[in-house]
N, C-alpha and C positions, 0 to 999 in steps of 0.2 A: 376406497377407505382403507384396506386389508394392506395395502403397500404403504401405505402411510405409518400403519401398526407394524409392518414386517421392520422397516429402516426408523423408525421413531429411537430406538434405541442409538441410534448414529448423531443425534442432537447433541447430546452432551460429551462427545470428544472435543478433549480441546486441539485446536488449530494455532500454527503459528500465524499472526498477522503482523503484515508488514505497509507500515504508512512510507508511502517513498517521497521524498520532497522532491527528489532530481536526480541526474546522472551527467559525469564526469569522465572522459577520455582520458587514462594520461598514460606514458611511458611507465616502465619499473623503475629507472632513471630518477622520473620526476615521483614519482612515491615514495623511493628511497632515501631522496633529499626529503622530504616532509618537515620540518619540525613546528614546535610548540609555538602559536598565533600564527601559521601558516595559514591560509583561505584558501579553498579549494572551492571553485568557481561552480556552477552547476548549469543546465543545458535547459534551465526553466527560469523564468521570471518569479521576482517575490507574490506577483499577484494572478499569478496562475494556481489552480488547483491541486492539491496533492493527490496522489492516489492510494487507496487500500486496497493491497493486494493480499489474496490468499493462493496458494497454490500454485504461484506464476499467474495468475487472472487478476487482472483489475474488476472487485466488486461494487466500487463507490469510489467518488471524488468528493471531497471535502477542503476545507478551511483551518489550518493550524489556530487554535485559540489557548486560553488558559484556563484549565480545571482545575480543580480542588489542590491537584497535588502536584502541579505542574502545566507540560504542555496536553494536550489534547486534539482530538479530531473532529471537527462538526461536520459530519454528512451535510452536501449539497447537493449529491445527484447520486441515482445506485442508478448502474448499469445492469440493463435488460440480457437477456441472453440475444448474442448477436446472430444476425441471421444466415442462416445455411447450418447453424449449431446446434447439436443436439445437447439436451442436459446432462444425458449419461451416458 
């Protein structure tokens, strides 16, 4: 309980949340030649879950859905602590 009170203020600190749709590997030449309407293929299928990343760590996986004001993420899996890794 004391630990919860000690770090409770941390819960209100904003953090950047990234929803990663996929990745691609390109050369600088390919990047420099990108133009409007070009398509960059991602190394992930459109039916695969996307990842919710905070601080470089995957915290959850989900699917892209339409929200009230645009795209949103529906969480389908919360990633637990990996074996052999501590929470702190």
